PDB file of N, CA, C and O in Angstrom:
ATOM      1  N   MET A   1     -17.389 -46.105-125.585  1.00  0.00           N
ATOM      2  CA  MET A   1     -17.820 -45.407-126.792  1.00  0.00           C
ATOM      3  C   MET A   1     -17.627 -43.909-126.556  1.00  0.00           C
ATOM      4  O   MET A   1     -18.087 -43.373-125.548  1.00  0.00           O
ATOM      5  N   ASN A   2     -16.953 -43.242-127.480  1.00  0.00           N
ATOM      6  CA  ASN A   2     -16.719 -41.822-127.271  1.00  0.00           C
ATOM      7  C   ASN A   2     -17.911 -40.995-127.776  1.00  0.00           C
ATOM      8  O   ASN A   2     -18.819 -41.510-128.430  1.00  0.00           O
ATOM      9  N   LEU A   3     -17.874 -39.724-127.456  1.00  0.00           N
ATOM     10  CA  LEU A   3     -18.983 -38.826-127.757  1.00  0.00           C
ATOM     11  C   LEU A   3     -19.237 -38.694-129.254  1.00  0.00           C
ATOM     12  O   LEU A   3     -20.391 -38.660-129.682  1.00  0.00           O
ATOM     13  N   ALA A   4     -18.196 -38.621-130.041  1.00  0.00           N
ATOM     14  CA  ALA A   4     -18.366 -38.480-131.492  1.00  0.00           C
ATOM     15  C   ALA A   4     -19.126 -39.669-132.076  1.00  0.00           C
ATOM     16  O   ALA A   4     -19.992 -39.489-132.933  1.00  0.00           O
ATOM     17  N   VAL A   5     -18.816 -40.861-131.629  1.00  0.00           N
ATOM     18  CA  VAL A   5     -19.495 -42.069-132.118  1.00  0.00           C
ATOM     19  C   VAL A   5     -20.958 -42.039-131.691  1.00  0.00           C
ATOM     20  O   VAL A   5     -21.842 -42.372-132.481  1.00  0.00           O
ATOM     21  N   LYS A   6     -21.217 -41.643-130.449  1.00  0.00           N
ATOM     22  CA  LYS A   6     -22.598 -41.548-129.968  1.00  0.00           C
ATOM     23  C   LYS A   6     -23.404 -40.566-130.818  1.00  0.00           C
ATOM     24  O   LYS A   6     -24.552 -40.837-131.168  1.00  0.00           O
ATOM     25  N   LYS A   7     -22.799 -39.434-131.145  1.00  0.00           N
ATOM     26  CA  LYS A   7     -23.482 -38.430-131.965  1.00  0.00           C
ATOM     27  C   LYS A   7     -23.821 -38.986-133.343  1.00  0.00           C
ATOM     28  O   LYS A   7     -24.933 -38.790-133.834  1.00  0.00           O
ATOM     29  N   ILE A   8     -22.885 -39.669-133.963  1.00  0.00           N
ATOM     30  CA  ILE A   8     -23.108 -40.251-135.296  1.00  0.00           C
ATOM     31  C   ILE A   8     -24.215 -41.294-135.231  1.00  0.00           C
ATOM     32  O   ILE A   8     -25.072 -41.346-136.114  1.00  0.00           O
ATOM     33  N   GLU A   9     -24.203 -42.124-134.193  1.00  0.00           N
ATOM     34  CA  GLU A   9     -25.250 -43.133-134.048  1.00  0.00           C
ATOM     35  C   GLU A   9     -26.615 -42.485-133.842  1.00  0.00           C
ATOM     36  O   GLU A   9     -27.620 -42.949-134.381  1.00  0.00           O
ATOM     37  N   LEU A  10     -26.641 -41.438-133.077  1.00  0.00           N
ATOM     38  CA  LEU A  10     -27.903 -40.725-132.849  1.00  0.00           C
ATOM     39  C   LEU A  10     -28.417 -40.095-134.139  1.00  0.00           C
ATOM     40  O   LEU A  10     -29.612 -40.164-134.428  1.00  0.00           O
ATOM     41  N   ILE A  11     -27.545 -39.493-134.900  1.00  0.00           N
ATOM     42  CA  ILE A  11     -27.949 -38.899-136.185  1.00  0.00           C
ATOM     43  C   ILE A  11     -28.489 -39.979-137.113  1.00  0.00           C
ATOM     44  O   ILE A  11     -29.522 -39.784-137.755  1.00  0.00           O
ATOM     45  N   ASN A  12     -27.807 -41.104-137.189  1.00  0.00           N
ATOM     46  CA  ASN A  12     -28.288 -42.212-138.028  1.00  0.00           C
ATOM     47  C   ASN A  12     -29.657 -42.697-137.571  1.00  0.00           C
ATOM     48  O   ASN A  12     -30.528 -42.970-138.398  1.00  0.00           O
ATOM     49  N   TRP A  13     -29.851 -42.803-136.273  1.00  0.00           N
ATOM     50  CA  TRP A  13     -31.141 -43.230-135.728  1.00  0.00           C
ATOM     51  C   TRP A  13     -32.239 -42.218-136.065  1.00  0.00           C
ATOM     52  O   TRP A  13     -33.358 -42.597-136.411  1.00  0.00           O
ATOM     53  N   LEU A  14     -31.906 -40.926-135.959  1.00  0.00           N
ATOM     54  CA  LEU A  14     -32.883 -39.874-136.242  1.00  0.00           C
ATOM     55  C   LEU A  14     -33.374 -39.918-137.695  1.00  0.00           C
ATOM     56  O   LEU A  14     -34.536 -39.617-137.971  1.00  0.00           O
ATOM     57  N   THR A  15     -32.497 -40.290-138.606  1.00  0.00           N
ATOM     58  CA  THR A  15     -32.891 -40.325-140.015  1.00  0.00           C
ATOM     59  C   THR A  15     -33.972 -41.365-140.285  1.00  0.00           C
ATOM     60  O   THR A  15     -34.644 -41.309-141.315  1.00  0.00           O
ATOM     61  N   LYS A  16     -34.143 -42.314-139.365  1.00  0.00           N
ATOM     62  CA  LYS A  16     -35.126 -43.382-139.550  1.00  0.00           C
ATOM     63  C   LYS A  16     -36.424 -43.137-138.791  1.00  0.00           C
ATOM     64  O   LYS A  16     -37.328 -43.972-138.828  1.00  0.00           O
ATOM     65  N   GLN A  17     -36.524 -42.004-138.104  1.00  0.00           N
ATOM     66  CA  GLN A  17     -37.689 -41.718-137.275  1.00  0.00           C
ATOM     67  C   GLN A  17     -38.758 -40.959-138.058  1.00  0.00           C
ATOM     68  O   GLN A  17     -38.465 -40.271-139.035  1.00  0.00           O
ATOM     69  N   ASP A  18     -40.006 -41.103-137.603  1.00  0.00           N
ATOM     70  CA  ASP A  18     -41.111 -40.388-138.247  1.00  0.00           C
ATOM     71  C   ASP A  18     -41.216 -38.972-137.687  1.00  0.00           C
ATOM     72  O   ASP A  18     -40.514 -38.603-136.746  1.00  0.00           O
ATOM     73  N   GLU A  19     -42.099 -38.198-138.284  1.00  0.00           N
ATOM     74  CA  GLU A  19     -42.229 -36.787-137.916  1.00  0.00           C
ATOM     75  C   GLU A  19     -42.659 -36.616-136.463  1.00  0.00           C
ATOM     76  O   GLU A  19     -42.205 -35.686-135.796  1.00  0.00           O
ATOM     77  N   ALA A  20     -43.521 -37.488-135.964  1.00  0.00           N
ATOM     78  CA  ALA A  20     -43.978 -37.375-134.577  1.00  0.00           C
ATOM     79  C   ALA A  20     -42.807 -37.487-133.601  1.00  0.00           C
ATOM     80  O   ALA A  20     -42.716 -36.716-132.646  1.00  0.00           O
ATOM     81  N   MET A  21     -41.920 -38.438-133.838  1.00  0.00           N
ATOM     82  CA  MET A  21     -40.766 -38.616-132.962  1.00  0.00           C
ATOM     83  C   MET A  21     -39.818 -37.416-133.067  1.00  0.00           C
ATOM     84  O   MET A  21     -39.284 -36.954-132.059  1.00  0.00           O
ATOM     85  N   ILE A  22     -39.615 -36.920-134.273  1.00  0.00           N
ATOM     86  CA  ILE A  22     -38.750 -35.748-134.459  1.00  0.00           C
ATOM     87  C   ILE A  22     -39.335 -34.551-133.724  1.00  0.00           C
ATOM     88  O   ILE A  22     -38.598 -33.785-133.104  1.00  0.00           O
ATOM     89  N   ASN A  23     -40.653 -34.382-133.784  1.00  0.00           N
ATOM     90  CA  ASN A  23     -41.295 -33.272-133.077  1.00  0.00           C
ATOM     91  C   ASN A  23     -41.128 -33.398-131.570  1.00  0.00           C
ATOM     92  O   ASN A  23     -40.891 -32.396-130.896  1.00  0.00           O
ATOM     93  N   LYS A  24     -41.246 -34.605-131.027  1.00  0.00           N
ATOM     94  CA  LYS A  24     -41.039 -34.822-129.592  1.00  0.00           C
ATOM     95  C   LYS A  24     -39.620 -34.450-129.192  1.00  0.00           C
ATOM     96  O   LYS A  24     -39.404 -33.782-128.181  1.00  0.00           O
ATOM     97  N   ILE A  25     -38.668 -34.881-129.983  1.00  0.00           N
ATOM     98  CA  ILE A  25     -37.266 -34.590-129.681  1.00  0.00           C
ATOM     99  C   ILE A  25     -36.998 -33.091-129.784  1.00  0.00           C
ATOM    100  O   ILE A  25     -36.276 -32.530-128.960  1.00  0.00           O
ATOM    101  N   ASP A  26     -37.575 -32.446-130.788  1.00  0.00           N
ATOM    102  CA  ASP A  26     -37.393 -31.009-130.960  1.00  0.00           C
ATOM    103  C   ASP A  26     -38.009 -30.245-129.787  1.00  0.00           C
ATOM    104  O   ASP A  26     -37.428 -29.269-129.312  1.00  0.00           O
ATOM    105  N   ASN A  27     -39.175 -30.679-129.319  1.00  0.00           N
ATOM    106  CA  ASN A  27     -39.797 -30.039-128.164  1.00  0.00           C
ATOM    107  C   ASN A  27     -38.947 -30.205-126.915  1.00  0.00           C
ATOM    108  O   ASN A  27     -38.836 -29.280-126.110  1.00  0.00           O
ATOM    109  N   LEU A  28     -38.354 -31.366-126.750  1.00  0.00           N
ATOM    110  CA  LEU A  28     -37.447 -31.603-125.630  1.00  0.00           C
ATOM    111  C   LEU A  28     -36.247 -30.662-125.707  1.00  0.00           C
ATOM    112  O   LEU A  28     -35.833 -30.084-124.702  1.00  0.00           O
ATOM    113  N   ARG A  29     -35.699 -30.518-126.904  1.00  0.00           N
ATOM    114  CA  ARG A  29     -34.560 -29.619-127.105  1.00  0.00           C
ATOM    115  C   ARG A  29     -34.932 -28.175-126.752  1.00  0.00           C
ATOM    116  O   ARG A  29     -34.192 -27.489-126.047  1.00  0.00           O
ATOM    117  N   LYS A  30     -36.085 -27.726-127.251  1.00  0.00           N
ATOM    118  CA  LYS A  30     -36.531 -26.355-126.974  1.00  0.00           C
ATOM    119  C   LYS A  30     -36.766 -26.135-125.487  1.00  0.00           C
ATOM    120  O   LYS A  30     -36.418 -25.089-124.940  1.00  0.00           O
ATOM    121  N   SER A  31     -37.356 -27.125-124.844  1.00  0.00           N
ATOM    122  CA  SER A  31     -37.619 -27.031-123.407  1.00  0.00           C
ATOM    123  C   SER A  31     -36.322 -26.921-122.618  1.00  0.00           C
ATOM    124  O   SER A  31     -36.234 -26.132-121.678  1.00  0.00           O
ATOM    125  N   SER A  32     -35.329 -27.696-122.989  1.00  0.00           N
ATOM    126  CA  SER A  32     -34.059 -27.637-122.264  1.00  0.00           C
ATOM    127  C   SER A  32     -33.367 -26.295-122.480  1.00  0.00           C
ATOM    128  O   SER A  32     -32.726 -25.773-121.567  1.00  0.00           O
ATOM    129  N   ILE A  33     -33.492 -25.737-123.676  1.00  0.00           N
ATOM    130  CA  ILE A  33     -32.912 -24.415-123.947  1.00  0.00           C
ATOM    131  C   ILE A  33     -33.610 -23.359-123.108  1.00  0.00           C
ATOM    132  O   ILE A  33     -32.956 -22.492-122.527  1.00  0.00           O
ATOM    133  N   GLU A  34     -34.940 -23.426-123.041  1.00  0.00           N
ATOM    134  CA  GLU A  34     -35.696 -22.460-122.247  1.00  0.00           C
ATOM    135  C   GLU A  34     -35.319 -22.547-120.771  1.00  0.00           C
ATOM    136  O   GLU A  34     -35.219 -21.520-120.100  1.00  0.00           O
ATOM    137  N   LYS A  35     -35.109 -23.759-120.258  1.00  0.00           N
ATOM    138  CA  LYS A  35     -34.728 -23.930-118.860  1.00  0.00           C
ATOM    139  C   LYS A  35     -33.371 -23.300-118.588  1.00  0.00           C
ATOM    140  O   LYS A  35     -33.177 -22.659-117.555  1.00  0.00           O
ATOM    141  N   VAL A  36     -32.434 -23.479-119.509  1.00  0.00           N
ATOM    142  CA  VAL A  36     -31.105 -22.887-119.337  1.00  0.00           C
ATOM    143  C   VAL A  36     -31.201 -21.373-119.300  1.00  0.00           C
ATOM    144  O   VAL A  36     -30.614 -20.737-118.424  1.00  0.00           O
ATOM    145  N   TYR A  37     -31.940 -20.782-120.247  1.00  0.00           N
ATOM    146  CA  TYR A  37     -32.074 -19.329-120.275  1.00  0.00           C
ATOM    147  C   TYR A  37     -32.821 -18.821-119.052  1.00  0.00           C
ATOM    148  O   TYR A  37     -32.459 -17.788-118.490  1.00  0.00           O
ATOM    149  N   SER A  38     -33.860 -19.537-118.633  1.00  0.00           N
ATOM    150  CA  SER A  38     -34.626 -19.117-117.458  1.00  0.00           C
ATOM    151  C   SER A  38     -33.755 -19.109-116.204  1.00  0.00           C
ATOM    152  O   SER A  38     -33.855 -18.199-115.381  1.00  0.00           O
ATOM    153  N   SER A  39     -32.914 -20.106-116.061  1.00  0.00           N
ATOM    154  CA  SER A  39     -32.062 -20.170-114.872  1.00  0.00           C
ATOM    155  C   SER A  39     -31.009 -19.067-114.868  1.00  0.00           C
ATOM    156  O   SER A  39     -30.543 -18.662-113.803  1.00  0.00           O
ATOM    157  N   ARG A  40     -30.638 -18.589-116.025  1.00  0.00           N
ATOM    158  CA  ARG A  40     -29.612 -17.541-116.118  1.00  0.00           C
ATOM    159  C   ARG A  40     -30.211 -16.138-116.094  1.00  0.00           C
ATOM    160  O   ARG A  40     -29.491 -15.160-115.891  1.00  0.00           O
ATOM    161  N   MET A  41     -31.509 -16.034-116.297  1.00  0.00           N
ATOM    162  CA  MET A  41     -32.151 -14.740-116.423  1.00  0.00           C
ATOM    163  C   MET A  41     -32.546 -14.205-115.045  1.00  0.00           C
ATOM    164  O   MET A  41     -33.156 -14.912-114.243  1.00  0.00           O
ATOM    165  N   SER A  42     -32.194 -12.968-114.791  1.00  0.00           N
ATOM    166  CA  SER A  42     -32.577 -12.365-113.517  1.00  0.00           C
ATOM    167  C   SER A  42     -34.084 -12.142-113.490  1.00  0.00           C
ATOM    168  O   SER A  42     -34.736 -12.130-114.534  1.00  0.00           O
ATOM    169  N   ASP A  43     -34.628 -11.967-112.300  1.00  0.00           N
ATOM    170  CA  ASP A  43     -36.067 -11.747-112.164  1.00  0.00           C
ATOM    171  C   ASP A  43     -36.516 -10.490-112.897  1.00  0.00           C
ATOM    172  O   ASP A  43     -37.568 -10.489-113.536  1.00  0.00           O
ATOM    173  N   SER A  44     -35.730  -9.423-112.812  1.00  0.00           N
ATOM    174  CA  SER A  44     -36.131  -8.180-113.462  1.00  0.00           C
ATOM    175  C   SER A  44     -36.126  -8.338-114.981  1.00  0.00           C
ATOM    176  O   SER A  44     -37.005  -7.806-115.660  1.00  0.00           O
ATOM    177  N   LEU A  45     -35.155  -9.057-115.514  1.00  0.00           N
ATOM    178  CA  LEU A  45     -35.118  -9.276-116.954  1.00  0.00           C
ATOM    179  C   LEU A  45     -36.290 -10.146-117.388  1.00  0.00           C
ATOM    180  O   LEU A  45     -36.889  -9.911-118.437  1.00  0.00           O
ATOM    181  N   GLY A  46     -36.614 -11.150-116.582  1.00  0.00           N
ATOM    182  CA  GLY A  46     -37.754 -12.008-116.879  1.00  0.00           C
ATOM    183  C   GLY A  46     -39.053 -11.233-116.899  1.00  0.00           C
ATOM    184  O   GLY A  46     -39.889 -11.455-117.775  1.00  0.00           O
ATOM    185  N   SER A  47     -39.241 -10.329-115.953  1.00  0.00           N
ATOM    186  CA  SER A  47     -40.475  -9.534-115.922  1.00  0.00           C
ATOM    187  C   SER A  47     -40.519  -8.561-117.100  1.00  0.00           C
ATOM    188  O   SER A  47     -41.592  -8.302-117.646  1.00  0.00           O
ATOM    189  N   LYS A  48     -39.374  -8.024-117.494  1.00  0.00           N
ATOM    190  CA  LYS A  48     -39.325  -7.143-118.667  1.00  0.00           C
ATOM    191  C   LYS A  48     -39.676  -7.917-119.931  1.00  0.00           C
ATOM    192  O   LYS A  48     -40.371  -7.401-120.806  1.00  0.00           O
ATOM    193  N   LEU A  49     -39.201  -9.144-120.026  1.00  0.00           N
ATOM    194  CA  LEU A  49     -39.513  -9.972-121.181  1.00  0.00           C
ATOM    195  C   LEU A  49     -41.009 -10.261-121.248  1.00  0.00           C
ATOM    196  O   LEU A  49     -41.607 -10.167-122.320  1.00  0.00           O
ATOM    197  N   LYS A  50     -41.614 -10.610-120.124  1.00  0.00           N
ATOM    198  CA  LYS A  50     -43.060 -10.863-120.089  1.00  0.00           C
ATOM    199  C   LYS A  50     -43.839  -9.615-120.473  1.00  0.00           C
ATOM    200  O   LYS A  50     -44.816  -9.697-121.218  1.00  0.00           O
ATOM    201  N   ARG A  51     -43.413  -8.448-119.965  1.00  0.00           N
ATOM    202  CA  ARG A  51     -44.088  -7.192-120.302  1.00  0.00           C
ATOM    203  C   ARG A  51     -43.944  -6.892-121.797  1.00  0.00           C
ATOM    204  O   ARG A  51     -44.888  -6.422-122.432  1.00  0.00           O
ATOM    205  N   SER A  52     -42.771  -7.161-122.351  1.00  0.00           N
ATOM    206  CA  SER A  52     -42.549  -6.940-123.783  1.00  0.00           C
ATOM    207  C   SER A  52     -43.442  -7.844-124.620  1.00  0.00           C
ATOM    208  O   SER A  52     -44.028  -7.400-125.607  1.00  0.00           O
ATOM    209  N   GLU A  53     -43.549  -9.112-124.227  1.00  0.00           N
ATOM    210  CA  GLU A  53     -44.417 -10.035-124.955  1.00  0.00           C
ATOM    211  C   GLU A  53     -45.870  -9.584-124.879  1.00  0.00           C
ATOM    212  O   GLU A  53     -46.609  -9.703-125.856  1.00  0.00           O
ATOM    213  N   SER A  54     -46.279  -9.073-123.737  1.00  0.00           N
ATOM    214  CA  SER A  54     -47.642  -8.556-123.572  1.00  0.00           C
ATOM    215  C   SER A  54     -47.862  -7.341-124.470  1.00  0.00           C
ATOM    216  O   SER A  54     -48.907  -7.220-125.109  1.00  0.00           O
ATOM    217  N   ASP A  55     -46.880  -6.446-124.517  1.00  0.00           N
ATOM    218  CA  ASP A  55     -46.977  -5.262-125.388  1.00  0.00           C
ATOM    219  C   ASP A  55     -47.109  -5.670-126.853  1.00  0.00           C
ATOM    220  O   ASP A  55     -47.910  -5.091-127.587  1.00  0.00           O
ATOM    221  N   ILE A  56     -46.340  -6.647-127.277  1.00  0.00           N
ATOM    222  CA  ILE A  56     -46.400  -7.106-128.667  1.00  0.00           C
ATOM    223  C   ILE A  56     -47.785  -7.658-128.977  1.00  0.00           C
ATOM    224  O   ILE A  56     -48.371  -7.329-130.008  1.00  0.00           O
ATOM    225  N   LYS A  57     -48.313  -8.502-128.080  1.00  0.00           N
ATOM    226  CA  LYS A  57     -49.647  -9.081-128.293  1.00  0.00           C
ATOM    227  C   LYS A  57     -50.723  -8.004-128.357  1.00  0.00           C
ATOM    228  O   LYS A  57     -51.701  -8.138-129.092  1.00  0.00           O
ATOM    229  N   ALA A  58     -50.537  -6.931-127.580  1.00  0.00           N
ATOM    230  CA  ALA A  58     -51.520  -5.848-127.535  1.00  0.00           C
ATOM    231  C   ALA A  58     -51.302  -4.812-128.644  1.00  0.00           C
ATOM    232  O   ALA A  58     -52.072  -3.859-128.763  1.00  0.00           O
ATOM    233  N   GLY A  59     -50.260  -4.997-129.450  1.00  0.00           N
ATOM    234  CA  GLY A  59     -49.993  -4.076-130.549  1.00  0.00           C
ATOM    235  C   GLY A  59     -49.269  -2.807-130.136  1.00  0.00           C
ATOM    236  O   GLY A  59     -49.204  -1.850-130.908  1.00  0.00           O
ATOM    237  N   ARG A  60     -48.730  -2.789-128.934  1.00  0.00           N
ATOM    238  CA  ARG A  60     -47.995  -1.609-128.459  1.00  0.00           C
ATOM    239  C   ARG A  60     -46.524  -1.735-128.858  1.00  0.00           C
ATOM    240  O   ARG A  60     -45.664  -2.061-128.040  1.00  0.00           O
ATOM    241  N   MET A  61     -46.264  -1.469-130.135  1.00  0.00           N
ATOM    242  CA  MET A  61     -44.893  -1.566-130.643  1.00  0.00           C
ATOM    243  C   MET A  61     -44.725  -0.620-131.817  1.00  0.00           C
ATOM    244  O   MET A  61     -45.701  -0.123-132.379  1.00  0.00           O
ATOM    245  N   HIS A  62     -43.484  -0.381-132.174  1.00  0.00           N
ATOM    246  CA  HIS A  62     -43.146   0.510-133.277  1.00  0.00           C
ATOM    247  C   HIS A  62     -42.097  -0.158-134.149  1.00  0.00           C
ATOM    248  O   HIS A  62     -41.273  -0.937-133.668  1.00  0.00           O
ATOM    249  N   SER A  63     -42.138   0.155-135.433  1.00  0.00           N
ATOM    250  CA  SER A  63     -41.151  -0.404-136.351  1.00  0.00           C
ATOM    251  C   SER A  63     -39.802   0.294-136.163  1.00  0.00           C
ATOM    252  O   SER A  63     -39.731   1.362-135.555  1.00  0.00           O
ATOM    253  N   GLN A  64     -38.758  -0.299-136.674  1.00  0.00           N
ATOM    254  CA  GLN A  64     -37.422   0.297-136.618  1.00  0.00           C
ATOM    255  C   GLN A  64     -37.420   1.653-137.316  1.00  0.00           C
ATOM    256  O   GLN A  64     -36.804   2.603-136.832  1.00  0.00           O
ATOM    257  N   ASP A  65     -38.110   1.744-138.455  1.00  0.00           N
ATOM    258  CA  ASP A  65     -38.179   3.011-139.191  1.00  0.00           C
ATOM    259  C   ASP A  65     -38.853   4.095-138.362  1.00  0.00           C
ATOM    260  O   ASP A  65     -38.406   5.243-138.359  1.00  0.00           O
ATOM    261  N   GLU A  66     -39.934   3.737-137.651  1.00  0.00           N
ATOM    262  CA  GLU A  66     -40.629   4.721-136.811  1.00  0.00           C
ATOM    263  C   GLU A  66     -39.728   5.223-135.686  1.00  0.00           C
ATOM    264  O   GLU A  66     -39.712   6.418-135.390  1.00  0.00           O
ATOM    265  N   VAL A  67     -38.998   4.341-135.074  1.00  0.00           N
ATOM    266  CA  VAL A  67     -38.103   4.719-133.984  1.00  0.00           C
ATOM    267  C   VAL A  67     -36.988   5.622-134.512  1.00  0.00           C
ATOM    268  O   VAL A  67     -36.666   6.642-133.903  1.00  0.00           O
ATOM    269  N   GLU A  68     -36.405   5.240-135.644  1.00  0.00           N
ATOM    270  CA  GLU A  68     -35.338   6.063-136.221  1.00  0.00           C
ATOM    271  C   GLU A  68     -35.866   7.444-136.608  1.00  0.00           C
ATOM    272  O   GLU A  68     -35.205   8.450-136.352  1.00  0.00           O
ATOM    273  N   SER A  69     -37.035   7.502-137.214  1.00  0.00           N
ATOM    274  CA  SER A  69     -37.623   8.799-137.588  1.00  0.00           C
ATOM    275  C   SER A  69     -37.852   9.668-136.355  1.00  0.00           C
ATOM    276  O   SER A  69     -37.571  10.866-136.375  1.00  0.00           O
ATOM    277  N   TYR A  70     -38.360   9.065-135.288  1.00  0.00           N
ATOM    278  CA  TYR A  70     -38.603   9.804-134.056  1.00  0.00           C
ATOM    279  C   TYR A  70     -37.314  10.430-133.535  1.00  0.00           C
ATOM    280  O   TYR A  70     -37.273  11.626-133.246  1.00  0.00           O
ATOM    281  N   PHE A  71     -36.264   9.623-133.415  1.00  0.00           N
ATOM    282  CA  PHE A  71     -35.018  10.145-132.867  1.00  0.00           C
ATOM    283  C   PHE A  71     -34.325  11.111-133.822  1.00  0.00           C
ATOM    284  O   PHE A  71     -33.670  12.055-133.383  1.00  0.00           O
ATOM    285  N   ASN A  72     -34.466  10.880-135.113  1.00  0.00           N
ATOM    286  CA  ASN A  72     -33.892  11.843-136.064  1.00  0.00           C
ATOM    287  C   ASN A  72     -34.601  13.187-135.977  1.00  0.00           C
ATOM    288  O   ASN A  72     -33.967  14.230-136.129  1.00  0.00           O
ATOM    289  N   SER A  73     -35.920  13.176-135.731  1.00  0.00           N
ATOM    290  CA  SER A  73     -36.644  14.432-135.616  1.00  0.00           C
ATOM    291  C   SER A  73     -36.295  15.151-134.316  1.00  0.00           C
ATOM    292  O   SER A  73     -36.306  16.381-134.269  1.00  0.00           O
ATOM    293  N   LYS A  74     -35.990  14.406-133.271  1.00  0.00           N
ATOM    294  CA  LYS A  74     -35.644  15.005-131.978  1.00  0.00           C
ATOM    295  C   LYS A  74     -34.206  15.497-131.933  1.00  0.00           C
ATOM    296  O   LYS A  74     -33.919  16.555-131.373  1.00  0.00           O
ATOM    297  N   PHE A  75     -33.312  14.728-132.521  1.00  0.00           N
ATOM    298  CA  PHE A  75     -31.887  15.029-132.383  1.00  0.00           C
ATOM    299  C   PHE A  75     -31.213  15.354-133.702  1.00  0.00           C
ATOM    300  O   PHE A  75     -30.009  15.607-133.749  1.00  0.00           O
ATOM    301  N   GLY A  76     -32.002  15.346-134.786  1.00  0.00           N
ATOM    302  CA  GLY A  76     -31.524  15.708-136.107  1.00  0.00           C
ATOM    303  C   GLY A  76     -30.392  14.867-136.629  1.00  0.00           C
ATOM    304  O   GLY A  76     -29.511  14.415-135.899  1.00  0.00           O
ATOM    305  N   GLN A  77     -30.459  14.679-137.930  1.00  0.00           N
ATOM    306  CA  GLN A  77     -29.373  13.986-138.626  1.00  0.00           C
ATOM    307  C   GLN A  77     -29.417  14.332-140.057  1.00  0.00           C
ATOM    308  O   GLN A  77     -28.588  13.857-140.833  1.00  0.00           O
TER     309      GLN A  77
END
């Protein structure tokens, strides 16, 4: 059985599944994507990402407009 046939069969099977099963499959998909990105991400990039997420949760962020206004005031445009 070739890959295209397997994909079609899987899609047909998915159409008959309930929401709980779809959610399990979606979580599996997300987990595998996260593992791929984690394995490719350097330690320094990973720590920067964690720090950024912490800053967002703590409200330490600025809008695009605020950033543009800041740089326009410093460097003029």
